[in-house]
N, C-alpha and C positions, 0 to 999 in steps of 0.2 A: 280285475275289474274295476273301472273309474267310474264310481257311482255317482259323484257329482256334473259329471259329462253326461253319463244316460242320463241320468235327472232330468239336462239342459235341454240333452236333444229331446225327452220326451215330455216334455212339457211345450216345448214345441209343437210339435206331434200332432199334440193333442190340443194345443191353442187353434192351430189351422184346420186339424179335422172339426173342431165347433164350428167355425165360421163357414165352411163348404157345409157343413149339416144342416144351419141353420137356412142359409139362403137358397138350399137343396129343397127346404121344407115349405120357407116364405115366398121366396122369389123364382124358384124354379131352376136349370143348372146353371152355375155360377163357372165359367171355365178359369178366370185367375184362379180364385179360391184353389179349384180342385188341382190345379198344377202346381200349388206351392204346397199342400198337402202331400199330393206324389214324392214333389223333390222331398221331402222328409223321412216317407217312407219307409226308403233302404236301410237307413241306421235304426230307426223305430226297429223294426222289423227284427236286425240283426242282436238286440236289447232284447225284445220278447223273447226271441230262441233261445236264449241264453238265459233269461230270469224267470216266463210265465209257463209254468205248465200244461196250463189250456192256452198256447196260440199253437197258431194254425194254420202253416205259409199259403197266402193267397193276399190276392191283390186285396188291400183291405178297404182303402179307399173308394174302389172298383164297385165293388161287391156289396159292401155293408158298411158306412160308412159309423154307426153307430154301433156296431158291433167290436170297430177297431176301437173307437172311445172308448168301450169297456177292457179293452185285452187293455187299452194304454191306461185306465186306471187301475186295475188290477196288478198291472205290473211297477206303474210308482209305488204303491204299498208294499209290493216285495221289496223295492230297493230300502225303502224307509226298514223294514224289520228284518231285511238280511242278515245285520249281526245277530240279531235274536235267533231264528231259522237254523244259521247255522250253529249257533252254539245249544242249540234245544237237542235238534235233529240230525244232523250229521255227528261221525265218526271223531274219535279227539286226534287228531294226527299231524303230520307236515304235512304242507301242502308247498306247491310250487306255483309263484306268479312268473305269468310267461315275460313280463318284463325281466326279470332276472335271470332268464336264458343269454345264451352269451348272444354279440349284435351282431357277429354273420347270420344266425339262424331269425332271432326275433324281427330285426328290422328290414330285410326281406318279406320275411311271412306277414306280418301286422296288417298293413293297409287290410290284405282279404282275409284273415283272421277277423277284423272288427263285419266285416258284413255276413261273416259266416260263411264263406268260402275256404273250408277248411282243409281237404282236399288240396287243391290251388293252393292256400296256403304251405300248407307240407312240400310240393312242389317247387314254389318259391324261394324255399330256406335251404331245401337239394340244391338247387341252379346255383345259388349265391355261396352256398359252401365250396363249390365247385371250382368257383370263380378266386372265388379269395384264395385257392389252392391253387388255381393254374398260375396269380398273382404272385404268391410266393414266393413261387419255385422259377417263375419266367417259362414256364412253361406253355405254346399253346399247341402242341402235336402232338397229344394225350389228355383224357378228360375223364371225371367219373373212376369206377375202379379200378382201372388200368394208370391213371394215375399214380392214385395211393398205393397200388401194388407198386412200382416203381417209384414212389416218395420213403417207404418204409424197406425197399428191397436189404437185402442184407449184401448185395454186390457194391464198393468202391464209388465215391460219384464220379462222374465222367463230364466232362466238357457239354456245357448245355445240359446235364442233368444232377440235377445235386440230387440228396438224400437227407427224408428226415429222421432224426439222432435222439432218441429218448435218451435221457442224461445220466449220467453214469460208465460207469468204466465197460469197455463192448464183450469183456471176459466175464460177467460178470451174471448171472442167471436172471435175477430181474430186469437187469436190460434185454437179455433176450427175447425172454417171457415177451417184453412191455413191445416192444418192436415186433413180435410174433404178432401178435393181440390187438395193435393198431394198425396193422396191413390185413388182419383180419375182418376185423370191427370196422376198419373205413369201409372195405368191397362190401362191403356186407350192406351198411347205409343205401351206398346207392341200388345194390341191386337188390334190397329188400325192399326197402322205403320209395328213392325217389323211383325207378322202375314204375311200381308199382301205384305212385302214383301220377305219374305220365301216362300209363298202359291201363288202368282200371278205371271206368269215370265212375269207378260209386260213387259218391257223398261218405266222405270219412264223420262218425261221431265227436264229438269237442275234445271228450275223453281221449280216442283212438290219435287222433289229430295232435293233441300235447304229449303224449309216447314217443311222437316217432320225430318231434320238435325238440323234447330231452334228450332220448337219443344221439341228435346229431348235436348239439345243443353242448353233451360232455366232450366227446373227440375235438370237438373244434377246443373247448379249453383244453385238454392237452396239447392240443400241437401247438397253442398260440401260446398257454404261457408257460408249454413244461420243453418242447421239443425245439430243437437247434435243429437251423440249416448249415447241412457240412456241403461245401460246393470242391470242386475239383480248384487244386492251386493250379 
């Protein structure tokens, strides 16, 4: 998380809440102050849902501006103490930063992720991966797992049907293993990840969504960094 950005958004939200709350108590309802606070609320709620265990997802301004002020102050305090909390409470181990995911994945998922729409972020990332594969192969007649199956087919490339090849000797066992593995892995991404994110509307947790993005990112790395496009002569 970009903590400076989060802190700036929360401070702006807190200031708007205080203005709205003061007008509400002294002068009655103030439409302009209310609208400003409401406009800043979605980003603030996304930050709170990530940082604050006491957060509950409801219309904070509309229902309880004093509760919103309390939660915002708590979240700002958690941001200030985040490094100390992580150092003392979290197990030591590697962490995966969202910004380090492959661009095909993260650039598509980012805006939805930052507003807490994790399932939709996964769906958007999978759609992006498919679009990049179609652009790479200049194919629009097939998509998703069917496209992956054809791209990593053992058959020779045909006119308008290029193949993706792992580097190395085609007779080598590693080559054969990677070709078969990428075909299965890529197909599984679309069948198990994209299809679920599209048809099962149950919201994903942040952790579950990150695992799915990481799985897609690895597939994209292998394609973009290692594989070559083999086209018919």
